[in-house]
C-alpha positions as CSV (number, residue, x, y, z in Angstrom):
1,M,23.8,14.0,7.7
2,D,21.2,14.3,5.0
3,H,18.5,14.1,7.7
4,H,19.4,10.5,8.5
5,Y,20.2,9.5,12.1
6,Y,23.0,7.1,13.2
7,S,23.5,5.5,16.6
8,V,26.5,5.7,18.9
9,P,26.9,3.8,22.2
10,Y,24.4,5.0,24.7
11,Q,27.1,5.6,27.3
12,L,28.2,8.6,25.2
13,I,25.0,10.6,25.6
14,H,25.7,14.3,25.9
15,E,29.4,13.7,24.9
16,R,30.8,15.8,22.1
17,L,31.7,13.6,19.1
18,D,33.6,14.2,15.9
19,I,32.0,12.8,12.8
20,R,33.7,11.8,9.6
21,V,31.5,11.3,6.5
22,T,32.4,9.8,3.2
23,A,30.2,8.7,0.3
24,T,29.9,5.2,1.8
25,I,30.5,5.4,5.5
26,V,29.7,7.5,8.6
27,E,32.1,7.3,11.6
28,A,31.9,8.8,15.1
29,F,34.9,9.5,17.2
30,C,35.1,10.4,20.9
31,K,38.5,11.9,21.9
32,G,40.1,10.5,18.8
33,I,38.8,7.0,19.3
34,R,36.4,5.5,16.8
35,V,33.2,4.6,18.7
36,A,30.8,3.9,15.8
37,A,30.9,3.2,12.1
38,H,27.8,2.8,9.8
39,V,27.3,2.3,6.1
40,R,26.0,5.6,4.9
41,S,22.3,5.8,4.1
42,Y,20.6,8.4,1.9
43,I,17.1,7.7,3.3
44,K,15.7,10.9,4.6
45,N,14.5,10.8,8.2
46,G,15.6,7.3,8.6
47,Y,17.5,5.6,11.4
48,T,20.5,3.3,11.4
49,T,20.9,1.8,14.9
50,L,23.1,-1.0,16.1
51,R,21.6,-3.2,18.8
52,E,24.8,-3.0,20.9
53,H,24.5,0.8,21.0
54,M,21.2,0.5,22.9
55,P,20.9,0.4,26.7
56,P,19.9,-3.1,27.9
57,E,16.3,-2.1,28.7
58,H,15.8,-0.8,25.1
59,R,17.2,-4.0,23.5
60,F,14.2,-5.9,24.8
61,Y,11.9,-3.5,23.0
62,A,13.9,-3.6,19.8
63,E,13.0,-7.3,19.5
64,W,9.3,-6.3,19.2
65,N,7.7,-6.0,15.8
66,P,4.1,-5.7,14.4
67,E,3.9,-9.5,13.7
68,R,4.8,-10.3,17.2
69,F,2.1,-8.0,18.6
70,I,-0.5,-9.5,16.2
71,R,0.5,-13.0,17.3
72,W,0.2,-12.1,21.0
73,A,-3.2,-10.5,20.4
74,G,-4.3,-13.6,18.4
75,K,-4.0,-15.7,21.6
76,T,-7.0,-13.8,22.8
77,G,-8.9,-14.1,19.6
78,E,-9.2,-13.1,15.9
79,A,-10.9,-9.7,16.6
80,T,-8.2,-8.7,19.1
81,A,-5.5,-9.6,16.5
82,Q,-7.4,-7.5,13.9
83,L,-7.8,-4.6,16.3
84,V,-4.0,-4.6,17.0
85,E,-3.2,-4.9,13.3
86,N,-5.5,-1.9,12.6
87,I,-3.8,0.2,15.3
88,L,-0.3,-0.6,14.0
89,A,-1.4,0.1,10.4
90,T,-2.7,3.5,11.2
91,R,0.5,4.9,12.8
92,P,3.2,6.5,10.7
93,Y,5.6,4.1,12.5
94,P,4.3,0.9,14.0
95,E,6.4,1.5,17.1
96,Q,4.1,4.4,17.9
97,G,1.3,1.9,18.5
98,Y,3.2,-0.6,20.6
99,K,2.1,0.9,23.9
100,A,-1.6,0.9,23.0
101,C,-1.3,-2.7,21.7
102,L,0.5,-3.9,24.8
103,G,-2.2,-2.2,26.9
104,I,-4.9,-4.1,24.9
105,I,-3.1,-7.4,25.3
106,N,-2.7,-6.8,29.0
107,L,-6.4,-6.3,29.5
108,T,-6.7,-10.0,29.9
109,R,-5.1,-9.6,33.3
110,D,-8.2,-7.8,34.5
111,Y,-10.9,-9.2,32.2
112,E,-11.7,-12.6,30.9
113,P,-10.3,-13.2,27.4
114,L,-13.8,-13.7,26.0
115,R,-14.8,-10.3,27.2
116,V,-11.7,-8.7,25.7
117,E,-12.5,-10.4,22.4
118,A,-16.1,-9.2,22.5
119,A,-14.8,-5.7,23.3
120,A,-12.5,-5.9,20.3
121,R,-15.3,-7.0,18.0
122,R,-17.3,-4.0,19.2
123,A,-14.4,-1.6,18.8
124,L,-13.8,-2.9,15.2
125,K,-17.5,-2.6,14.4
126,F,-17.8,1.0,15.6
127,K,-14.3,1.9,14.3
128,T,-13.0,3.0,17.7
129,C,-9.7,1.2,17.6
130,S,-7.7,2.3,20.6
131,Y,-6.7,1.2,24.1
132,R,-8.9,3.9,25.6
133,S,-11.9,2.7,23.7
134,M,-11.3,-0.9,24.7
135,K,-10.9,0.0,28.4
136,A,-14.2,2.1,28.2
137,I,-16.1,-0.8,26.6
138,L,-15.0,-3.2,29.2
139,S,-15.4,-1.0,32.3
140,T,-18.9,0.0,31.3
141,G,-19.9,-3.6,30.3
142,L,-20.7,-2.7,26.7
143,D,-19.0,-5.9,25.6
144,R,-21.8,-7.8,27.3
145,Q,-24.6,-6.0,25.6
146,P,-26.0,-7.1,22.3
147,D,-25.3,-4.8,19.3
148,N,-28.7,-3.1,18.7
149,R,-27.7,-1.4,15.5
150,E,-31.0,-2.6,14.0
151,Q,-32.9,-0.5,16.6
152,R,-34.4,2.3,14.5
153,Y,-35.6,4.7,17.1
154,L,-34.3,5.8,20.5
155,P,-35.9,4.0,23.4
156,G,-38.9,5.8,24.7
157,L,-39.7,7.6,21.4
158,P,-43.0,6.5,20.0
159,P,-43.2,5.8,16.3
160,H,-44.4,8.9,14.5
161,E,-45.0,9.8,10.8
162,N,-42.5,12.7,11.0
163,I,-39.7,10.5,12.2
164,R,-37.6,9.3,9.2
165,G,-35.7,6.0,9.3
166,P,-32.6,5.0,7.5
167,E,-34.7,4.1,4.4
168,Y,-35.5,7.7,3.8
169,Y,-31.9,8.6,3.1
170,R,-31.1,5.8,0.6
């Protein structure tokens, strides 16, 4: 209906339902029995879902929200919270970032929180905000290395008059 999606009890998946739509309400019927009723929404591509229509394992996830993830990440540190906030902000729907954020939060199971926080600072600095990047930083030990962004030349390259530094391009 108008590209808006309404929930029905999860037990009715794959069942054929009859729908009645008015200007103010959307009702779903299964074999003549009303199984769902929602106030009609005209928001395109939106969702209207009742918690009781979800299976029990989905209800747990429905209680998650961006603020909760940011708060969880904040227990590790400010940079970790900022990283999670960035991930959630870059998704069309924050829920699309929950898995990555949960992975980052759970990195403290395998690594010390101080290392996870250092990895988050590095990921933020280099704008590589993802679980995959965090995992790579930690597994290669980059979180333990100082940030040598001030280093002007590659190691092993001798200074030479034809090598231009960053000042040349300003």
